[in-house]
N, CA, C and O atoms as a GROMACS GRO file, in nm:
protein
  536
    1MET      N    1   7.464   6.203   5.545
    1MET     CA    2   7.537   6.093   5.602
    1MET      C    3   7.467   6.050   5.732
    1MET      O    4   7.431   6.135   5.814
    2LEU      N    5   7.450   5.923   5.748
    2LEU     CA    6   7.387   5.870   5.868
    2LEU      C    7   7.492   5.836   5.972
    2LEU      O    8   7.599   5.782   5.940
    3LEU      N    9   7.460   5.867   6.097
    3LEU     CA   10   7.549   5.830   6.206
    3LEU      C   11   7.519   5.686   6.247
    3LEU      O   12   7.405   5.642   6.239
    4PRO      N   13   7.619   5.613   6.291
    4PRO     CA   14   7.593   5.476   6.333
    4PRO      C   15   7.503   5.475   6.456
    4PRO      O   16   7.516   5.561   6.544
    5THR      N   17   7.414   5.380   6.463
    5THR     CA   18   7.325   5.369   6.578
    5THR      C   19   7.387   5.276   6.681
    5THR      O   20   7.461   5.184   6.647
    6MET      N   21   7.355   5.303   6.806
    6MET     CA   22   7.408   5.220   6.915
    6MET      C   23   7.298   5.128   6.965
    6MET      O   24   7.182   5.166   6.972
    7GLU      N   25   7.336   5.009   7.000
    7GLU     CA   26   7.244   4.915   7.062
    7GLU      C   27   7.212   4.965   7.202
    7GLU      O   28   7.292   5.038   7.261
    8LYS      N   29   7.099   4.926   7.257
    8LYS     CA   30   7.062   4.966   7.392
    8LYS      C   31   7.168   4.925   7.493
    8LYS      O   32   7.196   4.999   7.588
    9SER      N   33   7.228   4.809   7.475
    9SER     CA   34   7.328   4.762   7.570
    9SER      C   35   7.454   4.850   7.570
    9SER      O   36   7.527   4.852   7.668
   10GLN      N   37   7.478   4.921   7.463
   10GLN     CA   38   7.595   5.008   7.455
   10GLN      C   39   7.577   5.137   7.536
   10GLN      O   40   7.674   5.206   7.565
   11TYR      N   41   7.453   5.168   7.573
   11TYR     CA   42   7.425   5.287   7.654
   11TYR      C   43   7.444   5.260   7.803
   11TYR      O   44   7.461   5.354   7.881
   12ILE      N   45   7.442   5.135   7.842
   12ILE     CA   46   7.442   5.102   7.984
   12ILE      C   47   7.569   5.149   8.054
   12ILE      O   48   7.560   5.215   8.158
   13LEU      N   49   7.686   5.120   8.003
   13LEU     CA   50   7.811   5.158   8.069
   13LEU      C   51   7.827   5.311   8.078
   13LEU      O   52   7.857   5.362   8.186
   14PRO      N   53   7.808   5.385   7.967
   14PRO     CA   54   7.821   5.532   7.981
   14PRO      C   55   7.717   5.591   8.078
   14PRO      O   56   7.749   5.682   8.155
   15LEU      N   57   7.596   5.539   8.076
   15LEU     CA   58   7.493   5.588   8.168
   15LEU      C   59   7.531   5.556   8.312
   15LEU      O   60   7.515   5.640   8.401
   16PHE      N   61   7.581   5.435   8.335
   16PHE     CA   62   7.624   5.396   8.469
   16PHE      C   63   7.735   5.489   8.519
   16PHE      O   64   7.733   5.531   8.634
   17LEU      N   65   7.831   5.521   8.434
   17LEU     CA   66   7.942   5.608   8.473
   17LEU      C   67   7.894   5.749   8.507
   17LEU      O   68   7.943   5.810   8.602
   18VAL      N   69   7.800   5.801   8.431
   18VAL     CA   70   7.745   5.934   8.459
   18VAL      C   71   7.674   5.934   8.593
   18VAL      O   72   7.694   6.025   8.674
   19VAL      N   73   7.592   5.833   8.619
   19VAL     CA   74   7.521   5.823   8.746
   19VAL      C   75   7.620   5.809   8.862
   19VAL      O   76   7.603   5.870   8.967
   20LEU      N   77   7.724   5.729   8.843
   20LEU     CA   78   7.826   5.710   8.945
   20LEU      C   79   7.895   5.842   8.980
   20LEU      O   80   7.918   5.872   9.097
   21ILE      N   81   7.927   5.920   8.880
   21ILE     CA   82   7.991   6.050   8.903
   21ILE      C   83   7.898   6.143   8.979
   21ILE      O   84   7.941   6.211   9.072
   22ILE      N   85   7.772   6.147   8.941
   22ILE     CA   86   7.675   6.235   9.009
   22ILE      C   87   7.658   6.193   9.154
   22ILE      O   88   7.658   6.278   9.244
   23ILE      N   89   7.643   6.064   9.179
   23ILE     CA   90   7.625   6.015   9.315
   23ILE      C   91   7.748   6.042   9.399
   23ILE      O   92   7.736   6.078   9.516
   24SER      N   93   7.865   6.026   9.342
   24SER     CA   94   7.988   6.042   9.419
   24SER      C   95   8.011   6.185   9.464
   24SER      O   96   8.088   6.209   9.556
   25CYS      N   97   7.946   6.281   9.402
   25CYS     CA   98   7.965   6.422   9.438
   25CYS      C   99   7.863   6.470   9.540
   25CYS      O  100   7.869   6.585   9.582
   26THR      N  101   7.770   6.384   9.582
   26THR     CA  102   7.661   6.432   9.666
   26THR      C  103   7.684   6.411   9.815
   26THR      O  104   7.601   6.457   9.894
   27ASN      N  105   7.791   6.345   9.858
   27ASN     CA  106   7.812   6.320  10.000
   27ASN      C  107   7.881   6.435  10.072
   27ASN      O  108   7.892   6.429  10.194
   28SER      N  109   7.925   6.537  10.004
   28SER     CA  110   7.986   6.652  10.070
   28SER      C  111   7.878   6.741  10.127
   28SER      O  112   7.778   6.769  10.062
   29LYS      N  113   7.900   6.785  10.253
   29LYS     CA  114   7.803   6.877  10.313
   29LYS      C  115   7.872   6.958  10.422
   29LYS      O  116   7.971   6.914  10.481
   30ASN      N  117   7.818   7.074  10.447
   30ASN     CA  118   7.866   7.159  10.555
   30ASN      C  119   7.777   7.137  10.676
   30ASN      O  120   7.655   7.133  10.664
   31PHE      N  121   7.838   7.122  10.795
   31PHE     CA  122   7.761   7.110  10.917
   31PHE      C  123   7.704   7.248  10.949
   31PHE      O  124   7.765   7.349  10.914
   32LYS      N  125   7.591   7.254  11.012
   32LYS     CA  126   7.521   7.381  11.035
   32LYS      C  127   7.565   7.456  11.160
   32LYS      O  128   7.514   7.564  11.188
   33GLN      N  129   7.660   7.400  11.235
   33GLN     CA  130   7.710   7.466  11.355
   33GLN      C  131   7.845   7.532  11.324
   33GLN      O  132   7.933   7.469  11.267
   34ALA      N  133   7.859   7.658  11.362
   34ALA     CA  134   7.986   7.732  11.348
   34ALA      C  135   8.033   7.768  11.488
   34ALA      O  136   7.953   7.784  11.580
   35TYR      N  137   8.163   7.781  11.503
   35TYR     CA  138   8.220   7.809  11.635
   35TYR      C  139   8.306   7.934  11.628
   35TYR      O  140   8.390   7.949  11.538
   36GLY      N  141   8.286   8.024  11.723
   36GLY     CA  142   8.371   8.141  11.737
   36GLY      C  143   8.478   8.111  11.838
   36GLY      O  144   8.448   8.077  11.953
   37LEU      N  145   8.603   8.122  11.799
   37LEU     CA  146   8.716   8.091  11.886
   37LEU      C  147   8.807   8.212  11.898
   37LEU      O  148   8.827   8.286  11.802
   38SER      N  149   8.862   8.232  12.017
   38SER     CA  150   8.961   8.338  12.038
   38SER      C  151   9.093   8.273  12.074
   38SER      O  152   9.099   8.184  12.159
   39GLN      N  153   9.199   8.318  12.007
   39GLN     CA  154   9.332   8.262  12.032
   39GLN      C  155   9.435   8.373  12.013
   39GLN      O  156   9.439   8.437  11.908
   40ASN      N  157   9.517   8.394  12.114
   40ASN     CA  158   9.623   8.496  12.109
   40ASN      C  159   9.569   8.633  12.068
   40ASN      O  160   9.631   8.705  11.990
   41GLY      N  161   9.453   8.669  12.122
   41GLY     CA  162   9.394   8.799  12.093
   41GLY      C  163   9.329   8.811  11.956
   41GLY      O  164   9.286   8.920  11.918
   42GLN      N  165   9.321   8.702  11.881
   42GLN     CA  166   9.259   8.702  11.748
   42GLN      C  167   9.127   8.625  11.754
   42GLN      O  168   9.113   8.530  11.830
   43ALA      N  169   9.031   8.668  11.673
   43ALA     CA  170   8.900   8.602  11.665
   43ALA      C  171   8.894   8.519  11.537
   43ALA      O  172   8.936   8.564  11.430
   44TYR      N  173   8.842   8.398  11.549
   44TYR     CA  174   8.830   8.307  11.435
   44TYR      C  175   8.692   8.244  11.434
   44TYR      O  176   8.631   8.222  11.539
   45ILE      N  177   8.643   8.215  11.316
   45ILE     CA  178   8.523   8.135  11.300
   45ILE      C  179   8.566   8.002  11.239
   45ILE      O  180   8.634   7.998  11.137
   46LYS      N  181   8.524   7.893  11.305
   46LYS     CA  182   8.558   7.759  11.257
   46LYS      C  183   8.432   7.694  11.201
   46LYS      O  184   8.329   7.686  11.268
   47LEU      N  185   8.442   7.649  11.077
   47LEU     CA  186   8.334   7.578  11.010
   47LEU      C  187   8.379   7.436  10.983
   47LEU      O  188   8.496   7.412  10.951
   48LYS      N  189   8.286   7.341  10.997
   48LYS     CA  190   8.319   7.200  10.974
   48LYS      C  191   8.224   7.142  10.871
   48LYS      O  192   8.114   7.192  10.849
   49GLY      N  193   8.271   7.035  10.808
   49GLY     CA  194   8.187   6.967  10.710
   49GLY      C  195   8.242   6.831  10.674
   49GLY      O  196   8.353   6.795  10.715
   50ALA      N  197   8.165   6.757  10.598
   50ALA     CA  198   8.207   6.626  10.548
   50ALA      C  199   8.240   6.642  10.401
   50ALA      O  200   8.166   6.706  10.326
   51ARG      N  201   8.350   6.584  10.360
   51ARG     CA  202   8.394   6.590  10.222
   51ARG      C  203   8.410   6.449  10.168
   51ARG      O  204   8.444   6.356  10.241
   52GLN      N  205   8.384   6.435  10.040
   52GLN     CA  206   8.394   6.306   9.973
   52GLN      C  207   8.540   6.261   9.967
   52GLN      O  208   8.628   6.339   9.932
   53LEU      N  209   8.565   6.136  10.002
   53LEU     CA  210   8.699   6.080  10.000
   53LEU      C  211   8.730   6.026   9.862
   53LEU      O  212   8.660   5.937   9.814
   54MET      N  213   8.832   6.077   9.798
   54MET     CA  214   8.882   6.028   9.670
   54MET      C  215   8.771   5.990   9.573
   54MET      O  216   8.753   5.872   9.542
   55THR      N  217   8.697   6.086   9.525
   55THR     CA  218   8.582   6.059   9.440
   55THR      C  219   8.619   5.990   9.310
   55THR      O  220   8.531   5.936   9.243
   56HIS      N  221   8.746   5.990   9.272
   56HIS     CA  222   8.786   5.921   9.150
   56HIS      C  223   8.805   5.771   9.172
   56HIS      O  224   8.826   5.697   9.076
   57ASP      N  225   8.797   5.727   9.297
   57ASP     CA  226   8.816   5.586   9.330
   57ASP      C  227   8.681   5.522   9.362
   57ASP      O  228   8.620   5.556   9.464
   58PRO      N  229   8.631   5.431   9.278
   58PRO     CA  230   8.499   5.370   9.300
   58PRO      C  231   8.485   5.301   9.436
   58PRO      O  232   8.374   5.293   9.488
   59SER      N  233   8.594   5.249   9.494
   59SER     CA  234   8.583   5.183   9.624
   59SER      C  235   8.558   5.282   9.737
   59SER      O  236   8.522   5.242   9.847
   60SER      N  237   8.578   5.411   9.712
   60SER     CA  238   8.556   5.515   9.814
   60SER      C  239   8.425   5.590   9.792
   60SER      O  240   8.407   5.700   9.843
   61LEU      N  241   8.335   5.530   9.718
   61LEU     CA  242   8.212   5.597   9.676
   61LEU      C  243   8.134   5.659   9.792
   61LEU      O  244   8.092   5.774   9.781
   62ASP      N  245   8.113   5.587   9.901
   62ASP     CA  246   8.032   5.639  10.011
   62ASP      C  247   8.114   5.685  10.130
   62ASP      O  248   8.058   5.707  10.237
   63LYS      N  249   8.244   5.701  10.115
   63LYS     CA  250   8.329   5.736  10.227
   63LYS      C  251   8.357   5.886  10.228
   63LYS      O  252   8.381   5.947  10.124
   64THR      N  253   8.351   5.943  10.348
   64THR     CA  254   8.378   6.086  10.364
   64THR      C  255   8.481   6.105  10.476
   64THR      O  256   8.511   6.013  10.552
   65TYR      N  257   8.534   6.225  10.483
   65TYR     CA  258   8.621   6.263  10.593
   65TYR      C  259   8.576   6.399  10.643
   65TYR      O  260   8.512   6.474  10.569
   66GLN      N  261   8.609   6.432  10.768
   66GLN     CA  262   8.569   6.559  10.825
   66GLN      C  263   8.676   6.663  10.794
   66GLN      O  264   8.795   6.639  10.816
   67ASP      N  265   8.634   6.778  10.745
   67ASP     CA  266   8.723   6.887  10.711
   67ASP      C  267   8.678   7.011  10.786
   67ASP      O  268   8.564   7.017  10.834
   68SER      N  269   8.764   7.110  10.796
   68SER     CA  270   8.726   7.236  10.862
   68SER      C  271   8.807   7.351  10.804
   68SER      O  272   8.908   7.331  10.736
   69ILE      N  273   8.760   7.470  10.832
   69ILE     CA  274   8.830   7.591  10.791
   69ILE      C  275   8.823   7.690  10.907
   69ILE      O  276   8.722   7.700  10.976
   70LEU      N  277   8.931   7.765  10.927
   70LEU     CA  278   8.935   7.874  11.024
   70LEU      C  279   8.941   8.004  10.946
   70LEU      O  280   9.029   8.024  10.861
   71ILE      N  281   8.848   8.092  10.974
   71ILE     CA  282   8.844   8.222  10.908
   71ILE      C  283   8.866   8.328  11.014
   71ILE      O  284   8.787   8.340  11.108
   72GLN      N  285   8.971   8.405  11.000
   72GLN     CA  286   8.999   8.511  11.095
   72GLN      C  287   8.904   8.627  11.071
   72GLN      O  288   8.883   8.669  10.958
   73VAL      N  289   8.845   8.678  11.179
   73VAL     CA  290   8.751   8.791  11.170
   73VAL      C  291   8.794   8.899  11.269
   73VAL      O  292   8.862   8.870  11.368
   74PRO      N  293   8.754   9.024  11.244
   74PRO     CA  294   8.790   9.131  11.337
   74PRO      C  295   8.726   9.113  11.476
   74PRO      O  296   8.789   9.144  11.578
   75SER      N  297   8.600   9.062  11.479
   75SER     CA  298   8.530   9.040  11.606
   75SER      C  299   8.406   8.955  11.580
   75SER      O  300   8.375   8.920  11.466
   76PHE      N  301   8.336   8.921  11.688
   76PHE     CA  302   8.211   8.844  11.676
   76PHE      C  303   8.089   8.934  11.691
   76PHE      O  304   7.978   8.885  11.710
   77GLU      N  305   8.108   9.064  11.682
   77GLU     CA  306   7.997   9.159  11.697
   77GLU      C  307   7.901   9.146  11.580
   77GLU      O  308   7.939   9.109  11.469
   78ASN      N  309   7.773   9.178  11.607
   78ASN     CA  310   7.673   9.177  11.500
   78ASN      C  311   7.713   9.274  11.390
   78ASN      O  312   7.761   9.384  11.416
   79GLY      N  313   7.692   9.233  11.267
   79GLY     CA  314   7.721   9.320  11.154
   79GLY      C  315   7.774   9.242  11.036
   79GLY      O  316   7.776   9.119  11.034
   80ILE      N  317   7.815   9.318  10.937
   80ILE     CA  318   7.865   9.260  10.813
   80ILE      C  319   8.017   9.280  10.807
   80ILE      O  320   8.067   9.390  10.828
   81ILE      N  321   8.087   9.171  10.780
   81ILE     CA  322   8.233   9.175  10.765
   81ILE      C  323   8.263   9.157  10.617
   81ILE      O  324   8.228   9.055  10.558
   82SER      N  325   8.327   9.256  10.559
   82SER     CA  326   8.363   9.248  10.418
   82SER      C  327   8.476   9.147  10.400
   82SER      O  328   8.568   9.140  10.481
   83GLY      N  329   8.468   9.069  10.293
   83GLY     CA  330   8.574   8.973  10.262
   83GLY      C  331   8.709   9.040  10.248
   83GLY      O  332   8.812   8.978  10.274
   84LYS      N  333   8.709   9.167  10.206
   84LYS     CA  334   8.835   9.241  10.191
   84LYS      C  335   8.905   9.261  10.325
   84LYS      O  336   9.026   9.282  10.330
   85ASN      N  337   8.826   9.256  10.436
   85ASN     CA  338   8.882   9.278  10.569
   85ASN      C  339   8.920   9.148  10.640
   85ASN      O  340   8.955   9.150  10.758
   86ILE      N  341   8.913   9.036  10.570
   86ILE     CA  342   8.950   8.908  10.630
   86ILE      C  343   9.095   8.878  10.591
   86ILE      O  344   9.126   8.862  10.473
   87PRO      N  345   9.183   8.870  10.691
   87PRO     CA  346   9.324   8.842  10.659
   87PRO      C  347   9.340   8.698  10.607
   87PRO      O  348   9.271   8.607  10.651
   88VAL      N  349   9.431   8.681  10.515
   88VAL     CA  350   9.465   8.548  10.464
   88VAL      C  351   9.616   8.530  10.474
   88VAL      O  352   9.691   8.627  10.477
   89GLU      N  353   9.658   8.405  10.478
   89GLU     CA  354   9.801   8.376  10.485
   89GLU      C  355   9.869   8.416  10.354
   89GLU      O  356   9.808   8.417  10.248
   90LYS      N  357   9.996   8.449  10.365
   90LYS     CA  358  10.074   8.486  10.248
   90LYS      C  359  10.068   8.374  10.144
   90LYS      O  360  10.084   8.256  10.177
   91GLY      N  361  10.046   8.411  10.020
   91GLY     CA  362  10.037   8.314   9.912
   91GLY      C  363   9.896   8.262   9.885
   91GLY      O  364   9.874   8.190   9.788
   92GLN      N  365   9.800   8.299   9.972
   92GLN     CA  366   9.661   8.256   9.954
   92GLN      C  367   9.581   8.367   9.885
   92GLN      O  368   9.614   8.485   9.896
   93TYR      N  369   9.477   8.328   9.814
   93TYR     CA  370   9.390   8.426   9.750
   93TYR      C  371   9.307   8.500   9.854
   93TYR      O  372   9.267   8.442   9.955
   94ARG      N  373   9.281   8.627   9.829
   94ARG     CA  374   9.198   8.709   9.917
   94ARG      C  375   9.051   8.679   9.891
   94ARG      O  376   9.016   8.617   9.791
   95TYR      N  377   8.968   8.725   9.982
   95TYR     CA  378   8.824   8.704   9.971
   95TYR      C  379   8.753   8.829   9.920
   95TYR      O  380   8.800   8.941   9.938
   96SER      N  381   8.641   8.806   9.856
   96SER     CA  382   8.542   8.908   9.827
   96SER      C  383   8.413   8.857   9.891
   96SER      O  384   8.409   8.745   9.941
   97GLY      N  385   8.309   8.937   9.890
   97GLY     CA  386   8.183   8.894   9.950
   97GLY      C  387   8.176   8.936  10.095
   97GLY      O  388   8.245   9.029  10.138
   98THR      N  389   8.091   8.866  10.173
   98THR     CA  390   8.066   8.907  10.311
   98THR      C  391   8.044   8.788  10.405
   98THR      O  392   8.008   8.678  10.363
   99LEU      N  393   8.068   8.816  10.532
   99LEU     CA  394   8.024   8.733  10.645
   99LEU      C  395   7.927   8.819  10.723
   99LEU      O  396   7.957   8.935  10.751
  100THR      N  397   7.811   8.766  10.758
  100THR     CA  398   7.713   8.844  10.834
  100THR      C  399   7.683   8.773  10.964
  100THR      O  400   7.646   8.655  10.966
  101ILE      N  401   7.700   8.846  11.076
  101ILE     CA  402   7.668   8.793  11.208
  101ILE      C  403   7.549   8.870  11.261
  101ILE      O  404   7.549   8.993  11.266
  102ASN      N  405   7.446   8.794  11.302
  102ASN     CA  406   7.325   8.853  11.360
  102ASN      C  407   7.285   8.765  11.478
  102ASN      O  408   7.214   8.666  11.461
  103GLY      N  409   7.332   8.801  11.598
  103GLY     CA  410   7.309   8.716  11.715
  103GLY      C  411   7.385   8.586  11.698
  103GLY      O  412   7.507   8.585  11.683
  104ASP      N  413   7.311   8.474  11.701
  104ASP     CA  414   7.377   8.345  11.680
  104ASP      C  415   7.362   8.295  11.537
  104ASP      O  416   7.394   8.180  11.507
  105ASP      N  417   7.314   8.381  11.449
  105ASP     CA  418   7.303   8.345  11.307
  105ASP      C  419   7.425   8.397  11.232
  105ASP      O  420   7.465   8.512  11.247
  106LEU      N  421   7.483   8.310  11.152
  106LEU     CA  422   7.599   8.345  11.071
  106LEU      C  423   7.568   8.309  10.927
  106LEU      O  424   7.526   8.198  10.897
  107LYS      N  425   7.589   8.405  10.838
  107LYS     CA  426   7.575   8.377  10.696
  107LYS      C  427   7.711   8.400  10.630
  107LYS      O  428   7.769   8.508  10.639
  108VAL      N  429   7.760   8.295  10.564
  108VAL     CA  430   7.887   8.304  10.493
  108VAL      C  431   7.856   8.313  10.344
  108VAL      O  432   7.794   8.223  10.287
  109ASP      N  433   7.897   8.422  10.283
  109ASP     CA  434   7.875   8.445  10.140
  109ASP      C  435   8.004   8.504  10.082
  109ASP      O  436   8.010   8.620  10.044
  110LEU      N  437   8.106   8.419  10.078
  110LEU     CA  438   8.239   8.464  10.036
  110LEU      C  439   8.276   8.409   9.899
  110LEU      O  440   8.232   8.301   9.859
  111LEU      N  441   8.358   8.485   9.830
  111LEU     CA  442   8.412   8.444   9.702
  111LEU      C  443   8.563   8.445   9.712
  111LEU      O  444   8.621   8.530   9.780
  112ILE      N  445   8.627   8.351   9.646
  112ILE     CA  446   8.773   8.347   9.640
  112ILE      C  447   8.815   8.428   9.519
  112ILE      O  448   8.775   8.398   9.406
  113ASN      N  449   8.896   8.530   9.541
  113ASN     CA  450   8.941   8.617   9.434
  113ASN      C  451   9.066   8.556   9.370
  113ASN      O  452   9.179   8.586   9.409
  114ASP      N  453   9.045   8.469   9.271
  114ASP     CA  454   9.154   8.399   9.203
  114ASP      C  455   9.220   8.494   9.104
  114ASP      O  456   9.172   8.514   8.992
  115THR      N  457   9.330   8.554   9.146
  115THR     CA  458   9.398   8.653   9.063
  115THR      C  459   9.475   8.589   8.948
  115THR      O  460   9.509   8.657   8.851
  116ASP      N  461   9.503   8.460   8.957
  116ASP     CA  462   9.572   8.392   8.848
  116ASP      C  463   9.477   8.372   8.729
  116ASP      O  464   9.511   8.404   8.614
  117ASP      N  465   9.358   8.320   8.758
  117ASP     CA  466   9.259   8.296   8.653
  117ASP      C  467   9.168   8.417   8.629
  117ASP      O  468   9.087   8.418   8.536
  118LYS      N  469   9.182   8.518   8.715
  118LYS     CA  470   9.097   8.638   8.709
  118LYS      C  471   8.950   8.600   8.718
  118LYS      O  472   8.867   8.646   8.639
  119THR      N  473   8.918   8.515   8.819
  119THR     CA  474   8.780   8.472   8.844
  119THR      C  475   8.748   8.485   8.992
  119THR      O  476   8.837   8.490   9.076
  120LEU      N  477   8.620   8.492   9.020
  120LEU     CA  478   8.569   8.487   9.157
  120LEU      C  479   8.496   8.354   9.173
  120LEU      O  480   8.397   8.328   9.104
  121ARG      N  481   8.544   8.269   9.264
  121ARG     CA  482   8.484   8.138   9.284
  121ARG      C  483   8.415   8.134   9.420
  121ARG      O  484   8.473   8.178   9.519
  122PRO      N  485   8.292   8.083   9.426
  122PRO     CA  486   8.224   8.072   9.556
  122PRO      C  487   8.301   7.980   9.650
  122PRO      O  488   8.351   7.875   9.609
  123LEU      N  489   8.310   8.019   9.775
  123LEU     CA  490   8.373   7.938   9.877
  123LEU      C  491   8.283   7.817   9.905
  123LEU      O  492   8.162   7.834   9.918
  124THR      N  493   8.339   7.698   9.914
  124THR     CA  494   8.257   7.579   9.936
  124THR      C  495   8.193   7.579  10.075
  124THR      O  496   8.105   7.498  10.102
  125TRP      N  497   8.234   7.668  10.162
  125TRP     CA  498   8.180   7.677  10.297
  125TRP      C  499   8.064   7.775  10.306
  125TRP      O  500   8.011   7.797  10.415
  126ASN      N  501   8.023   7.835  10.195
  126ASN     CA  502   7.913   7.930  10.198
  126ASN      C  503   7.785   7.864  10.250
  126ASN      O  504   7.759   7.747  10.223
  127GLY      N  505   7.706   7.942  10.324
  127GLY     CA  506   7.580   7.891  10.376
  127GLY      C  507   7.542   7.960  10.505
  127GLY      O  508   7.608   8.055  10.547
  128ASN      N  509   7.436   7.911  10.567
  128ASN     CA  510   7.385   7.965  10.693
  128ASN      C  511   7.421   7.870  10.806
  128ASN      O  512   7.410   7.748  10.792
  129TYR      N  513   7.464   7.928  10.918
  129TYR     CA  514   7.511   7.851  11.034
  129TYR      C  515   7.454   7.909  11.161
  129TYR      O  516   7.407   8.023  11.164
  130LYS      N  517   7.457   7.828  11.269
  130LYS     CA  518   7.431   7.874  11.405
  130LYS      C  519   7.568   7.893  11.470
  130LYS      O  520   7.648   7.800  11.475
  131LEU      N  521   7.592   8.013  11.520
  131LEU     CA  522   7.723   8.049  11.572
  131LEU      C  523   7.726   8.035  11.725
  131LEU      O  524   7.643   8.094  11.795
  132THR      N  525   7.821   7.957  11.775
  132THR     CA  526   7.844   7.943  11.919
  132THR      C  527   7.982   7.998  11.949
  132THR      O  528   8.081   7.955  11.891
  133ILE      N  529   7.987   8.095  12.042
  133ILE     CA  530   8.116   8.154  12.080
  133ILE      C  531   8.172   8.073  12.197
  133ILE      O  532   8.104   8.055  12.298
  134LYS      N  533   8.293   8.024  12.182
  134LYS     CA  534   8.358   7.945  12.288
  134LYS      C  535   8.455   8.030  12.365
  134LYS      O  536   8.518   7.982  12.459
   0.00000   0.00000   0.00000
């Protein structure tokens, strides 16, 4: 049995949609500066980045917003912090993986331990940063 052939013009719309989806996912990025903050005797690392605004909306194709995350850590001392030792709010998934501090270099390599799906998902904030303690 032969499959019906498509005219070249019939490929244009699906190809355009695929390219649009790929382009719309590329504006998210993590900024390379991390900040160490102390508040009420607790130490936190703050990471910032740009995230794509409503990627399902073609009018928002090139628009981003600034997002951030605060990760509580035991201290800012050099060394490796296990994800298991990072406190999370009640109802949130725990971390696996590590945070590594070496002087002003910070490497975030954390996984979200999704106990519902029984999967480990990479944290979107993973990467290398320059750490400034405030």
